[in-house]
C-alpha positions as CSV (number, residue, x, y, z in Angstrom):
1,M,-4.2,22.9,5.3
2,A,-6.2,21.4,2.5
3,K,-5.4,22.6,-1.0
4,F,-8.6,23.5,-2.7
5,S,-7.4,26.0,-5.4
6,D,-7.6,23.5,-8.2
7,L,-11.2,22.4,-7.5
8,S,-12.6,24.3,-10.4
9,S,-10.0,23.0,-12.9
10,R,-10.7,19.4,-11.7
11,L,-14.4,20.0,-12.3
12,L,-13.8,21.1,-15.8
13,A,-11.3,18.3,-16.5
14,T,-13.6,15.5,-15.2
15,A,-16.9,16.9,-16.6
16,L,-16.3,18.9,-19.7
17,I,-13.7,16.8,-21.5
18,P,-15.6,13.5,-21.3
19,G,-18.7,15.5,-22.2
20,R,-17.7,16.4,-25.7
21,G,-20.5,15.7,-28.1
22,L,-23.2,16.0,-25.4
23,S,-26.1,18.4,-25.7
24,L,-26.1,21.5,-23.6
25,G,-28.7,20.0,-21.3
26,S,-26.8,16.7,-20.8
27,L,-23.6,18.5,-20.2
28,S,-25.2,20.8,-17.6
29,Q,-26.5,17.7,-15.8
30,K,-23.1,16.1,-15.8
31,V,-21.4,19.3,-14.4
32,A,-24.1,19.6,-11.8
33,K,-23.8,16.0,-10.7
34,R,-20.0,16.4,-10.4
35,L,-20.3,19.6,-8.5
36,S,-22.7,18.0,-6.1
37,R,-20.2,15.2,-5.4
38,E,-17.4,17.6,-4.9
39,L,-19.5,19.7,-2.5
40,T,-20.7,16.6,-0.6
41,A,-17.0,15.5,-0.2
42,L,-15.8,18.9,1.0
43,P,-16.4,18.5,4.7
44,A,-14.7,15.1,4.7
45,R,-11.8,16.5,2.8
46,L,-11.4,19.4,5.1
47,W,-11.7,17.3,8.3
48,D,-9.2,14.7,7.1
49,H,-6.6,17.5,6.4
50,L,-7.2,19.1,9.8
51,A,-7.3,16.0,12.1
52,P,-5.3,12.7,12.1
53,T,-7.0,9.9,10.3
54,Y,-5.2,7.2,12.2
55,S,-7.2,5.6,15.0
56,T,-6.5,7.2,18.3
57,A,-7.6,4.1,20.3
58,R,-4.8,2.5,22.2
59,N,-6.3,0.1,24.7
60,F,-7.2,-2.8,22.5
61,P,-8.2,-6.1,24.3
62,V,-5.7,-8.9,24.0
63,P,-6.1,-11.1,22.1
64,M,-7.5,-8.7,19.7
65,L,-8.7,-11.1,17.0
66,T,-10.5,-14.4,16.7
67,H,-8.3,-17.0,15.0
68,Y,-9.7,-19.2,12.3
69,F,-6.9,-21.1,10.7
70,A,-5.0,-24.3,11.7
71,P,-1.5,-24.7,10.1
72,P,-1.7,-26.3,6.7
73,P,-0.1,-29.8,6.8
74,L,3.6,-29.4,6.3
75,E,3.7,-32.4,4.0
76,I,1.4,-30.5,1.6
77,L,3.6,-27.4,1.8
78,R,6.8,-29.4,1.2
79,G,5.4,-30.5,-2.1
80,Y,5.6,-26.8,-3.2
81,A,8.8,-26.0,-1.3
82,P,10.8,-25.0,-4.4
83,E,8.1,-22.7,-5.7
84,I,7.6,-21.1,-2.2
85,L,11.3,-20.7,-1.8
86,Y,11.7,-19.0,-5.2
87,L,8.8,-16.6,-4.5
88,T,9.7,-15.7,-1.0
89,D,13.3,-14.9,-1.9
90,H,11.9,-12.3,-4.4
91,F,9.4,-11.0,-1.9
92,R,12.0,-10.6,0.9
93,A,14.2,-8.6,-1.6
94,H,11.2,-6.4,-2.5
95,R,11.0,-7.7,-6.0
96,F,7.5,-8.3,-7.5
97,N,6.1,-9.6,-10.8
98,L,2.6,-8.2,-11.2
99,L,0.4,-7.5,-14.2
100,G,3.1,-8.5,-16.6
101,S,5.8,-6.3,-15.0
102,D,8.5,-9.1,-14.7
103,W,10.5,-9.1,-11.5
104,T,11.0,-5.5,-10.5
105,S,12.7,-4.0,-7.4
106,L,10.3,-1.7,-5.5
107,D,12.6,-0.1,-2.9
108,L,12.2,3.6,-2.8
109,G,14.2,5.3,-5.5
110,S,14.6,2.2,-7.7
111,Q,14.1,2.7,-11.5
112,C,11.6,1.2,-13.8
113,L,12.0,-0.1,-17.4
114,G,9.0,1.8,-18.7
115,V,6.1,0.5,-20.8
116,E,5.1,1.0,-24.4
117,G,7.6,3.9,-24.8
118,Y,6.5,5.7,-21.6
119,R,9.1,5.8,-18.7
120,Y,8.9,8.1,-15.7
121,V,12.3,8.4,-13.9
122,A,12.1,8.2,-10.1
123,S,14.1,10.5,-7.9
124,S,17.0,9.0,-6.0
125,G,14.7,8.5,-3.0
126,P,14.7,10.3,0.3
127,K,17.5,10.0,2.8
128,L,16.1,7.4,5.2
129,E,16.7,9.3,8.5
130,G,15.8,7.8,11.8
131,A,12.5,8.3,13.6
132,G,10.7,8.9,10.3
133,L,12.2,12.4,9.8
134,W,12.2,11.7,6.0
135,F,8.3,11.6,6.1
136,R,8.2,15.5,6.3
137,G,6.8,16.8,3.0
138,R,5.5,13.3,2.1
139,I,2.9,12.6,4.8
140,N,0.2,15.2,5.4
141,A,0.8,17.3,8.5
142,A,-2.1,16.0,10.6
143,N,-0.8,12.4,10.2
144,L,2.9,13.0,10.4
145,R,3.4,12.3,14.1
146,S,1.4,9.0,14.0
147,A,3.3,7.9,10.8
148,Q,6.6,8.6,12.5
149,A,5.6,6.7,15.6
150,V,4.8,3.6,13.5
151,S,8.0,3.9,11.6
152,R,10.0,3.8,14.8
153,I,9.0,0.2,15.5
154,I,10.1,-1.0,12.0
155,D,13.5,-2.8,12.0
156,T,16.3,-0.4,11.2
157,S,17.7,-2.7,8.6
158,Y,14.5,-2.7,6.6
159,K,14.2,-0.7,3.3
160,P,10.8,0.8,2.6
161,I,8.8,-0.2,-0.4
162,D,7.4,2.4,-2.8
163,W,3.7,1.7,-2.4
164,H,2.6,4.7,-4.5
165,R,4.2,4.0,-7.9
166,D,3.2,2.3,-11.1
167,F,6.4,0.3,-11.2
168,K,5.9,-0.6,-14.9
169,S,5.9,3.0,-16.2
170,G,7.5,4.6,-13.2
171,F,4.8,7.2,-12.6
172,R,4.2,8.0,-9.0
173,W,1.2,9.4,-7.1
174,R,1.9,11.4,-3.9
175,E,1.2,10.1,-0.4
176,E,-0.2,13.4,0.9
177,T,-3.1,13.5,-1.7
178,W,-6.5,12.9,-0.2
179,R,-8.2,9.8,-1.6
180,G,-11.0,11.8,-3.3
181,D,-8.5,13.9,-5.1
182,I,-6.6,11.0,-6.7
183,R,-6.7,11.4,-10.5
184,Y,-5.9,8.6,-13.0
185,G,-6.4,7.8,-16.6
186,H,-4.9,11.0,-17.8
187,I,-1.2,10.2,-17.6
188,P,0.1,8.4,-20.8
189,G,1.3,4.9,-19.9
190,A,0.5,5.1,-16.2
191,D,-1.8,2.4,-14.7
192,I,-3.2,2.9,-11.3
193,K,-4.0,-0.8,-11.0
194,V,-0.3,-1.6,-10.6
195,P,0.1,0.0,-7.2
196,W,-3.3,-1.3,-6.3
197,E,-2.3,-4.8,-7.1
198,L,0.9,-4.6,-5.0
199,A,-1.0,-3.0,-2.0
200,R,-3.5,-5.9,-1.9
201,M,-0.5,-7.8,-0.4
202,H,-1.4,-11.2,-1.6
203,H,2.3,-12.2,-1.2
204,L,2.1,-12.1,2.6
205,I,0.3,-15.5,2.5
206,T,3.3,-17.1,0.6
207,L,5.7,-15.5,3.1
208,A,3.7,-17.1,5.9
209,W,4.0,-20.5,4.2
210,G,7.8,-19.8,4.0
211,F,7.9,-19.2,7.7
212,G,6.2,-22.5,8.3
213,L,8.6,-24.4,6.1
214,A,11.6,-22.6,7.5
215,G,10.5,-23.5,11.0
216,S,10.3,-27.2,10.0
217,G,13.9,-27.1,8.9
218,E,13.2,-27.3,5.2
219,E,16.4,-27.2,3.2
220,G,17.3,-23.9,1.5
221,F,15.1,-21.6,3.6
222,A,16.4,-18.8,5.7
223,S,15.8,-18.5,9.4
224,P,12.1,-18.5,10.3
225,S,12.6,-15.0,11.9
226,E,13.4,-13.5,8.6
227,Y,10.0,-14.4,7.1
228,W,8.1,-13.2,10.2
229,A,10.1,-10.0,10.3
230,E,9.5,-9.3,6.6
231,I,5.7,-9.7,7.1
232,R,5.8,-7.5,10.2
233,N,7.9,-4.8,8.6
234,Q,5.9,-4.7,5.4
235,I,2.6,-4.2,7.2
236,L,4.1,-1.5,9.4
237,D,5.8,0.1,6.4
238,F,2.4,0.2,4.6
239,I,0.6,1.7,7.7
240,A,3.3,4.4,8.1
241,N,3.4,5.4,4.4
242,N,-0.3,5.2,3.7
243,P,-2.3,7.2,6.3
244,P,-5.9,6.2,6.2
245,R,-7.8,8.0,3.4
246,F,-4.6,9.5,1.9
247,G,-2.8,8.3,-1.2
248,V,-3.5,6.0,-4.1
249,N,-4.1,2.9,-2.0
250,W,-7.2,4.3,-0.2
251,Q,-9.0,5.3,-3.4
252,C,-10.7,2.0,-4.1
253,P,-12.7,0.4,-1.1
254,M,-12.5,-3.1,-2.6
255,D,-8.7,-3.0,-2.5
256,V,-8.8,-1.8,1.1
257,A,-10.9,-4.8,2.0
258,I,-8.7,-7.3,0.1
259,R,-5.6,-5.9,1.9
260,A,-7.2,-6.2,5.3
261,A,-8.2,-9.8,4.6
262,N,-4.7,-10.7,3.5
263,W,-3.2,-9.1,6.6
264,L,-5.5,-11.1,8.9
265,V,-5.0,-14.4,7.1
266,A,-1.2,-14.0,7.0
267,C,-1.0,-13.1,10.7
268,D,-3.4,-15.9,11.6
269,L,-1.2,-18.4,9.7
270,L,1.9,-17.1,11.4
271,E,0.4,-17.5,14.8
272,A,-0.7,-21.0,13.9
273,F,2.9,-21.8,13.0
274,G,4.1,-20.4,16.3
275,A,5.4,-16.9,15.3
276,P,5.9,-14.5,18.2
277,F,3.8,-11.3,18.0
278,D,5.4,-8.4,19.8
279,P,3.0,-6.0,21.7
280,A,4.2,-3.0,19.6
281,F,3.1,-4.7,16.4
282,E,-0.2,-5.9,17.7
């Protein structure tokens, strides 16, 4: 059930505090506007807590998507093979260097160095039980069954990424928070743009290039299946741990669109390079 008990306190925090120095009339208008937005969002908030937000459609036509990309010429990719190898080795190990973070491990429970004197210590992480049992208490109740179903088709050797954390300061937003209730800018040292940047998933394109080079026998690369599996597992991991309209990564529509574009481009490149798509993933 939705948690609405803190609605009045959020109204005060978001309207009154920034309103210091305003006239009584201006402040009243600000509070009224904020209240109007909250009341307008109330039906959507309630509905999303009561009903699953994942799509219930199952009978998609095959092929589902139109394909636009031919494989980039391998002779061009080979010119960047050392750089692609370096980056994909980090990405497959779930290490990312974003917004000045330096290479940081983002597996659940990994610790952060902190930024400008602020450091939030992560818990040891959940016990990764099979069938997504560890999602209880993390995914909202209406979406729990769907999230667990997605998690069951992720490779058992895969370690989940923490998609909800500012991995520079270590501060973490919760997966079960409805997108309209996400607050930011009030926690010292925490920057919401850090998880947003990760969740755009630009790195999937580089992993697709790695798949193409690995398939051509380029020296130093792992088996092609490892690059394909990493892209597949990361997308499924994101879907399972970020139910639609819940969590920090559904707060900004622009980031949702960028992520969707990167998924489509990466999968299009993989198919152009000959990657096998299993029906469960599609």
